[in-house]
C-alpha positions as CSV (number, residue, x, y, z in Angstrom):
1,X,-19.0,-28.0,37.9
2,X,-20.7,-28.3,34.5
3,X,-23.1,-25.5,35.4
4,X,-20.3,-23.1,36.2
5,X,-18.4,-24.0,33.1
6,X,-21.5,-23.5,30.9
7,X,-22.4,-20.2,32.6
8,X,-18.8,-18.9,32.2
9,X,-18.8,-20.0,28.5
10,X,-22.1,-18.3,27.9
11,X,-20.9,-15.1,29.5
12,X,-17.8,-14.9,27.3
13,X,-19.7,-15.6,24.1
14,X,-22.2,-12.8,25.1
15,X,-19.3,-10.5,25.9
16,X,-17.5,-11.1,22.6
17,X,-20.7,-10.7,20.6
18,X,-21.5,-7.4,22.3
19,X,-18.0,-6.1,21.6
20,X,-18.3,-6.8,17.9
21,X,-21.7,-5.0,17.7
22,X,-20.3,-2.0,19.5
23,X,-17.3,-1.9,17.2
24,X,-19.5,-2.0,14.1
25,X,-21.8,0.8,15.4
26,X,-18.8,3.0,16.3
27,X,-17.2,2.6,12.9
28,X,-20.3,3.5,11.0
29,X,-21.3,-0.1,10.3
30,X,-25.0,0.8,10.2
31,X,-24.3,3.5,7.7
32,X,-23.1,1.2,5.0
33,X,-24.5,-1.6,2.9
34,X,-27.8,0.1,2.4
35,X,-29.5,2.8,0.5
36,X,-31.2,5.6,2.4
37,X,-34.3,7.6,1.2
38,X,-35.0,11.1,2.4
39,X,-38.3,11.5,4.4
40,X,-37.7,14.9,6.0
41,X,-35.6,18.0,5.3
42,X,-35.7,21.2,7.4
43,X,-35.8,24.7,6.1
44,X,-38.0,25.0,3.0
45,X,-41.4,26.5,3.3
46,X,-42.7,24.2,0.6
47,X,-44.3,20.9,1.6
48,X,-42.0,17.9,1.3
49,X,-44.1,16.3,-1.5
50,X,-44.0,19.7,-3.4
51,X,-40.2,19.7,-3.2
52,X,-39.9,16.1,-4.5
53,X,-43.1,15.4,-6.6
54,X,-41.6,12.7,-8.7
55,X,-38.7,11.1,-6.8
56,X,-37.4,11.3,-3.2
57,X,-33.6,11.8,-2.8
58,X,-31.5,8.8,-1.9
59,X,-28.0,8.4,-0.6
60,X,-25.7,5.4,-0.4
61,X,-22.3,5.4,1.4
62,X,-19.4,3.7,-0.4
63,X,-17.0,2.9,2.5
64,X,-14.2,1.8,0.2
65,X,-14.2,4.9,-2.0
66,X,-15.3,7.3,0.8
67,X,-17.9,8.7,-1.4
68,X,-21.7,9.0,-1.4
69,X,-23.8,8.6,-4.4
70,X,-27.5,8.6,-5.2
71,X,-30.2,10.8,-6.6
72,X,-31.1,14.3,-5.3
73,X,-34.7,14.0,-6.3
74,X,-34.0,14.8,-10.0
75,X,-30.4,14.1,-11.0
76,X,-27.8,11.6,-10.0
77,X,-24.9,12.9,-7.8
78,X,-21.8,11.8,-6.0
79,X,-19.6,13.5,-3.4
80,X,-16.7,12.7,-1.1
81,X,-17.3,12.4,2.6
82,X,-15.2,12.4,5.8
83,X,-16.4,10.2,8.6
84,X,-14.7,10.3,12.1
85,X,-16.8,8.7,14.8
86,X,-20.2,10.4,14.6
87,X,-18.7,13.5,12.8
88,X,-19.6,13.6,9.2
89,X,-19.0,16.1,6.4
90,X,-19.6,16.1,2.7
91,X,-17.4,17.6,0.0
92,X,-18.5,19.3,-3.2
93,X,-20.7,17.1,-5.4
94,X,-19.1,15.9,-8.6
95,X,-20.6,15.9,-12.0
96,X,-24.2,14.9,-12.2
97,X,-26.8,14.3,-14.8
98,X,-28.5,17.5,-16.1
99,X,-32.2,16.8,-16.2
100,X,-34.8,19.5,-15.5
101,X,-37.2,18.6,-12.8
102,X,-40.2,20.3,-11.0
103,X,-40.2,21.1,-7.3
104,X,-36.9,22.8,-6.6
105,X,-35.9,20.3,-4.0
106,X,-32.6,19.4,-5.8
107,X,-30.8,22.5,-4.8
108,X,-32.3,22.4,-1.2
109,X,-30.9,18.9,-0.8
110,X,-27.4,19.7,-2.1
111,X,-27.2,22.9,0.0
112,X,-28.3,21.1,3.1
113,X,-25.7,18.3,2.6
114,X,-22.9,20.9,2.6
115,X,-23.9,22.0,6.1
116,X,-24.0,18.6,7.7
117,X,-21.6,18.1,10.6
118,X,-22.6,14.8,12.2
119,X,-25.0,11.8,12.0
120,X,-26.8,9.4,14.2
121,X,-29.1,6.4,13.7
122,X,-32.2,6.5,15.9
123,X,-33.9,3.7,17.7
124,X,-36.1,3.1,14.7
125,X,-33.1,2.6,12.4
126,X,-33.5,6.0,10.7
127,X,-30.4,8.0,9.6
128,X,-30.4,11.5,11.0
129,X,-28.0,14.1,9.5
130,X,-27.3,17.0,11.8
131,X,-26.1,20.6,11.4
132,X,-24.6,21.2,14.8
133,X,-27.1,20.0,17.3
134,X,-30.1,20.3,14.9
135,X,-31.5,17.3,13.0
136,X,-31.9,18.7,9.5
137,X,-32.4,15.6,7.3
138,X,-33.9,12.2,8.1
139,X,-33.6,9.1,5.9
140,X,-35.2,5.6,6.0
141,X,-33.7,2.4,4.7
142,X,-34.8,1.4,1.3
143,X,-35.3,-2.3,0.5
144,X,-32.9,-3.4,-2.3
């Protein structure tokens, strides 16, 4: 009898834990509480390192304010976002710093953000931002 009770208890604990994990994943839980650094962007005919010679763009999602903020490879930025399931869109970036930087990646990054329609997190824990069915930006987690 003790074996059946222990097995049933183990099953329910496992079930409850898996439900919590699924809920966090579906509500964007993996998106928050981290800073993401760009490691790939589609479109430009310039090498990635040429676009961002000094600093790679970063993005952080503020769940409470429903805004993203970070650095676009040159200047700081912030923008509102709308998240519904895996659907993700960004609003117009707000005021930013006004430094001049080499590479031209800043505008490429901001223009690409405006075209994002969804996101996913791959098996390696990388954030993928998509335009339709096409992965156009990939980010890795940055250690804080």
